[in-house]
C-alpha positions as CSV (number, residue, x, y, z in Angstrom):
1,M,126.7,183.3,-40.8
2,K,125.2,179.8,-41.0
3,I,123.2,177.6,-38.7
4,T,125.3,174.6,-37.5
5,H,122.9,172.8,-35.2
6,I,119.8,173.4,-33.1
7,D,119.3,172.0,-29.6
8,V,115.8,171.0,-28.5
9,F,114.7,170.6,-24.9
10,L,111.4,169.3,-23.4
11,V,110.7,170.6,-20.0
12,N,107.9,170.3,-17.4
13,V,107.8,173.3,-15.0
14,P,105.6,173.4,-11.9
15,L,103.0,176.1,-11.5
16,R,102.6,178.1,-8.3
17,A,99.1,176.6,-7.9
18,K,96.7,174.4,-9.8
19,F,95.0,176.3,-12.6
20,T,91.6,175.3,-14.2
21,T,89.8,176.5,-17.3
22,S,86.8,175.1,-19.1
23,Q,89.3,173.2,-21.3
24,S,91.8,171.7,-18.8
25,S,93.2,171.6,-15.3
26,R,97.0,171.6,-14.7
27,T,99.7,171.8,-12.1
28,H,102.7,171.9,-14.5
29,Q,103.5,173.5,-17.8
30,K,105.1,171.2,-20.4
31,S,107.1,173.3,-22.8
32,V,109.6,173.2,-25.6
33,V,112.8,175.2,-25.6
34,I,115.3,175.5,-28.5
35,E,118.7,177.0,-29.0
36,V,120.0,177.8,-32.5
37,H,123.8,177.7,-32.9
38,T,125.8,179.3,-35.6
39,D,129.3,179.1,-37.0
40,T,130.1,182.5,-35.5
41,G,129.3,181.4,-31.9
42,L,126.1,183.5,-31.7
43,T,123.0,181.7,-30.5
44,G,119.3,182.4,-30.5
45,L,116.6,181.2,-28.1
46,G,113.0,180.1,-28.7
47,N,110.3,178.6,-26.5
48,V,106.6,177.5,-27.0
49,D,104.2,176.5,-24.3
50,P,101.2,174.4,-25.6
51,S,98.0,174.1,-23.6
52,P,95.9,170.9,-23.4
53,K,92.8,171.1,-25.8
54,Y,93.7,174.7,-26.7
55,S,96.7,173.9,-28.8
56,D,96.7,171.7,-32.0
57,E,100.1,170.3,-31.1
58,S,101.3,168.7,-27.9
59,A,104.8,169.4,-26.6
60,E,105.9,166.0,-27.7
61,E,104.5,166.5,-31.2
62,I,106.3,169.9,-31.4
63,V,109.6,168.2,-30.6
64,S,109.0,165.5,-33.3
65,C,108.1,168.1,-35.9
66,L,111.2,170.2,-35.1
67,K,113.6,167.2,-35.2
68,D,112.1,165.3,-38.1
69,A,111.1,168.1,-40.5
70,L,111.9,171.7,-39.6
71,I,115.4,171.6,-38.2
72,P,116.9,169.7,-41.1
73,A,115.5,172.4,-43.4
74,M,117.2,175.1,-41.3
75,L,120.7,173.7,-41.2
76,H,123.3,175.8,-43.1
77,K,120.9,178.6,-43.6
78,D,121.7,182.2,-42.8
79,P,119.5,182.9,-39.7
80,R,119.4,186.6,-40.4
81,N,117.2,185.9,-43.5
82,I,114.1,185.4,-41.3
83,V,111.4,185.8,-43.9
84,L,113.3,183.5,-46.3
85,C,113.8,180.9,-43.6
86,M,110.1,180.9,-42.6
87,A,109.0,180.6,-46.2
88,E,111.3,177.5,-46.5
89,L,109.6,176.0,-43.5
90,D,106.2,176.6,-45.0
91,R,107.3,174.8,-48.2
92,K,108.6,171.9,-46.0
93,T,105.4,171.4,-44.1
94,A,102.0,173.1,-43.7
95,G,100.7,174.2,-40.4
96,H,102.7,173.3,-37.3
97,Y,102.7,176.9,-36.2
98,H,103.8,176.2,-32.6
99,A,107.0,174.5,-33.8
100,K,107.6,177.2,-36.4
101,A,107.1,179.9,-33.8
102,A,109.9,178.5,-31.7
103,L,112.3,178.8,-34.6
104,D,111.1,182.3,-35.6
105,M,111.7,183.5,-32.0
106,A,115.3,182.1,-32.1
107,L,116.0,183.8,-35.4
108,H,114.8,187.2,-34.2
109,D,116.8,186.8,-30.9
110,L,120.0,185.8,-32.8
111,T,119.7,188.5,-35.5
112,A,119.1,191.2,-32.9
113,K,122.0,190.0,-30.9
114,E,124.3,190.3,-33.9
115,L,123.1,193.9,-34.5
116,G,123.5,194.7,-30.7
117,I,119.9,195.8,-30.4
118,P,116.7,194.6,-28.6
119,V,114.3,192.5,-30.7
120,Y,111.7,195.3,-30.5
121,R,114.1,197.6,-32.4
122,L,114.5,194.9,-35.0
123,L,110.7,194.9,-35.4
124,G,110.6,198.7,-36.0
125,G,111.2,200.3,-32.6
126,A,109.2,200.8,-29.5
127,V,105.9,202.7,-29.3
128,C,106.1,202.7,-25.5
129,E,108.7,202.4,-22.7
130,S,107.0,199.7,-20.6
131,I,104.4,197.0,-21.2
132,P,101.4,196.7,-18.8
133,L,100.2,193.2,-18.1
134,V,96.9,191.6,-17.2
135,S,97.0,189.8,-13.8
136,S,98.0,186.1,-13.7
137,W,94.2,185.3,-14.2
138,I,91.5,183.9,-12.0
139,G,90.6,180.4,-12.9
140,H,87.6,178.2,-12.1
141,V,87.6,178.7,-8.4
142,P,84.8,179.5,-5.8
143,A,83.5,183.1,-5.8
144,Q,85.1,184.0,-2.4
145,E,88.5,182.6,-3.5
146,A,88.2,184.5,-6.8
147,A,87.5,187.7,-4.8
148,D,90.5,187.1,-2.5
149,M,92.8,186.5,-5.5
150,A,91.5,189.7,-7.2
151,I,92.3,191.8,-4.2
152,Q,95.8,190.4,-4.2
153,H,96.3,191.1,-7.8
154,V,95.2,194.7,-7.4
155,E,97.4,195.2,-4.4
156,Q,100.3,194.0,-6.7
157,G,99.6,196.8,-9.1
158,F,97.4,195.2,-11.8
159,R,94.6,197.3,-13.1
160,T,93.0,194.7,-15.4
161,L,92.0,191.2,-14.3
162,K,91.0,188.2,-16.4
163,I,88.4,185.7,-15.1
164,K,87.9,182.3,-16.6
165,V,84.3,181.1,-17.1
166,G,82.6,178.6,-19.4
167,K,81.4,175.8,-17.1
168,Q,78.4,176.4,-14.8
169,I,76.7,179.6,-15.7
170,E,75.4,180.5,-12.3
171,E,78.8,179.8,-10.7
172,D,80.5,181.8,-13.4
173,I,78.2,184.8,-12.8
174,Q,78.8,184.5,-9.0
175,R,82.6,184.5,-9.6
176,V,82.4,187.7,-11.8
177,R,80.0,189.4,-9.3
178,A,82.3,188.6,-6.3
179,V,85.4,189.9,-8.1
180,R,83.6,193.2,-9.1
181,K,82.4,193.7,-5.6
182,A,85.9,193.1,-4.2
183,V,87.8,195.4,-6.5
184,G,85.4,198.2,-7.1
185,A,84.4,200.0,-10.3
186,D,87.9,201.2,-11.5
187,I,89.4,197.8,-12.3
188,Q,88.8,196.4,-15.8
189,L,87.5,192.8,-16.0
190,R,88.1,190.6,-19.0
191,I,86.1,187.3,-19.3
192,D,87.2,184.2,-21.1
193,A,85.0,181.1,-21.7
194,N,87.6,179.1,-23.7
195,E,84.8,177.7,-26.0
196,G,82.9,176.4,-23.0
197,Y,79.3,177.5,-23.9
198,T,76.8,176.8,-26.5
199,P,75.5,179.9,-28.3
200,Q,72.4,180.1,-26.1
201,Q,74.4,179.5,-22.9
202,A,76.8,182.2,-23.9
203,I,74.1,184.7,-24.5
204,R,72.6,183.9,-21.1
205,A,76.0,184.0,-19.3
206,I,77.1,187.3,-20.9
207,K,73.9,189.0,-20.1
208,G,74.5,187.8,-16.5
209,F,78.0,189.3,-16.5
210,T,77.0,192.6,-18.2
211,P,75.8,194.4,-15.0
212,Y,79.3,193.9,-13.5
213,G,81.0,196.0,-16.2
214,I,83.0,193.5,-18.2
215,L,85.3,194.8,-21.0
216,Y,84.6,191.8,-23.3
217,C,84.0,188.1,-23.4
218,E,86.5,185.9,-25.2
219,Q,85.8,182.8,-27.3
220,P,82.3,182.1,-25.8
221,V,81.6,179.1,-28.2
222,S,83.6,176.5,-30.2
223,R,86.3,177.8,-32.4
224,D,84.6,176.2,-35.4
225,D,81.2,177.8,-34.8
226,W,81.4,181.1,-36.6
227,H,77.6,181.2,-36.9
228,G,77.3,180.7,-33.2
229,M,79.9,183.5,-32.5
230,A,77.9,185.9,-34.8
231,Q,74.7,184.9,-33.1
232,V,76.2,185.7,-29.6
233,R,77.7,189.0,-30.8
234,K,74.4,190.2,-32.2
235,A,72.5,189.3,-29.0
236,V,74.7,191.0,-26.4
237,D,76.0,194.5,-25.6
238,V,79.5,193.4,-24.8
239,P,82.3,193.1,-27.3
240,V,83.1,189.5,-28.4
241,V,86.7,188.3,-28.8
242,A,87.8,185.4,-31.1
243,D,90.9,183.6,-29.9
244,E,91.0,179.8,-30.5
245,A,89.3,180.6,-33.9
246,I,92.2,182.9,-35.0
247,V,95.2,180.9,-36.3
248,E,95.9,182.2,-39.8
249,P,95.3,185.5,-41.6
250,K,92.2,184.0,-43.4
251,D,90.6,183.5,-40.0
252,I,90.7,187.3,-39.4
253,I,89.0,187.8,-42.7
254,Q,86.4,185.2,-41.7
255,A,85.7,187.0,-38.5
256,V,84.9,190.1,-40.4
257,E,82.9,188.5,-43.1
258,K,80.8,186.5,-40.6
259,E,80.5,189.6,-38.3
260,A,81.6,187.2,-35.6
261,A,84.0,189.3,-33.5
262,D,84.8,192.8,-32.4
263,I,88.4,191.9,-31.3
264,V,90.9,189.2,-32.3
265,K,93.3,187.5,-29.9
266,L,96.8,186.9,-31.2
267,K,99.7,184.8,-29.7
268,V,103.2,184.5,-31.0
269,M,103.1,180.8,-30.4
270,K,99.6,180.2,-31.9
271,N,100.2,182.3,-34.9
272,G,103.6,181.0,-36.0
273,G,106.1,183.5,-34.7
274,L,106.8,187.2,-34.4
275,Y,106.9,187.8,-38.2
276,R,103.5,186.2,-38.8
277,T,101.8,187.6,-35.7
278,G,102.9,191.1,-36.6
279,R,101.5,190.8,-40.1
280,M,98.2,189.5,-38.7
281,A,98.0,192.4,-36.3
282,W,98.5,194.8,-39.2
283,L,95.7,192.9,-41.2
284,A,93.3,193.1,-38.3
285,G,93.9,196.9,-38.0
286,V,93.3,197.4,-41.7
287,L,90.0,195.5,-41.4
288,G,88.9,197.6,-38.4
289,L,89.4,195.0,-35.6
290,K,91.3,195.6,-32.4
291,C,93.9,193.1,-31.2
292,V,94.6,191.5,-27.9
293,L,98.0,189.9,-27.5
294,G,99.3,187.3,-25.0
295,H,99.4,183.7,-23.9
296,G,98.8,182.8,-20.2
297,F,101.2,179.9,-19.8
298,T,104.4,181.2,-21.3
299,L,107.9,180.6,-20.0
300,G,110.4,183.4,-20.1
301,I,111.5,183.4,-23.7
302,N,107.9,183.1,-25.1
303,S,106.9,185.8,-22.7
304,L,109.6,188.1,-23.9
305,S,108.7,187.5,-27.5
306,E,105.2,188.8,-26.9
307,I,106.5,191.7,-24.8
308,H,108.9,192.8,-27.6
309,L,106.2,192.4,-30.2
310,A,103.7,194.4,-28.2
311,A,106.2,197.2,-27.8
312,S,106.5,197.5,-31.6
313,L,102.8,197.5,-32.5
314,P,100.5,200.6,-32.2
315,N,97.2,198.7,-32.4
316,I,97.6,196.2,-29.6
317,M,95.1,196.7,-26.7
318,M,97.0,197.3,-23.5
319,P,97.5,195.6,-21.1
320,I,98.7,192.4,-22.8
321,E,97.8,189.0,-21.5
322,T,101.3,187.5,-21.3
323,T,101.3,186.2,-17.7
324,G,102.9,182.8,-17.7
325,M,106.0,183.9,-15.9
326,L,103.7,184.9,-13.0
327,K,102.3,181.4,-12.8
328,V,105.5,179.2,-12.7
329,V,107.5,178.5,-9.6
330,E,110.7,179.0,-11.5
331,D,111.7,179.8,-15.1
332,I,114.4,178.4,-17.3
333,I,116.0,181.7,-18.0
334,S,119.0,183.2,-16.1
335,E,117.2,186.3,-14.9
336,P,113.5,186.4,-14.1
337,I,111.3,188.9,-15.9
338,H,110.9,191.8,-13.5
339,V,107.2,192.9,-13.1
340,K,106.7,196.1,-11.1
341,N,103.2,197.6,-10.5
342,G,101.8,195.3,-13.1
343,S,104.2,196.3,-15.9
344,V,107.5,195.2,-17.5
345,R,110.0,198.0,-18.5
346,L,111.6,197.5,-21.8
347,S,115.3,196.5,-21.7
348,Q,118.1,197.8,-23.9
349,A,119.9,194.4,-23.9
350,P,120.5,192.8,-27.3
351,G,118.0,190.2,-28.5
352,F,115.5,189.1,-25.8
353,G,118.2,190.0,-23.3
354,V,118.3,186.6,-21.5
355,A,120.2,183.4,-21.4
356,L,119.3,179.9,-20.5
357,D,119.8,178.8,-16.9
358,R,121.4,175.4,-17.6
359,K,120.8,174.0,-14.1
360,K,117.1,174.8,-14.2
361,L,116.8,173.5,-17.7
362,S,118.4,170.2,-16.6
363,R,116.2,170.0,-13.5
364,F,112.9,170.4,-15.4
365,S,113.9,168.4,-18.5
366,V,111.6,165.5,-19.3
């Protein structure tokens, strides 16, 4: 089997509502979708969904990298040799993990289809029958609006909520307090600052959140400030998560050496694909760190890549934070991902189990 050509699509999909973090505010998700074609007629799908200021690459830069550097290196290769293909891409160009992740997803999808098995079986088999999800997140909104959203999420079956903070400390504390009061003591709350605080601000904010029983605080300070992360971690009684700071395996080692995090956040897109992300989860486990998995603005294919990966890894904290399919008005796949009582049941369909919806793909194309 050989790769004959690879189609690349740039799409801009509307969100159900405006969403604001400490890094950006958006009403649409601009994403890259690829389809790998082979001489046997089998195809594989990949998709990455960069976020402004979070991602090192814009959607347009990902498209350029794919077309100019990565796709030419993949032509005439056997897509089933996933590790060999990814090593070839690393020789071709350093970094560009978002673009490489899209290709990695497509190779896994295609290979699993040829074998007639789901991707999670290709990765070693499932450790569970369904994957619980965090809710579709609560952004930077007024406290009462946050409380109302939290109640809706709980009524939909979600048992863990994620709240964005990282701007005005008092407003952030009010938002967390209002959500806790609205949902009661049995719902887990995860807090994410998206690099929004200085170390001293983070310490003050987290101590303000602590009475409301938060599970952890994610990336309270800049991704480059390992000293600040360690300073925060030592000063608070809540676990600290490194997300933006964790891109390559060496970053996990850095988190341990600097004593800067209790948990690391992995994403198939951010970390370069299923193959790399799985290895990083294994490394984190060996070093005694827990792992959170998931990207909050994923379209369907990227969402499924994280669902399948989570199903194959025993050391991923559940629920996962793959919630993008809950945020978009429509998706570009033929069948929407079915979420029931806050969970996705694993499918037995080959590959990721979905096809592109050509009409929607055309409608959202840029």
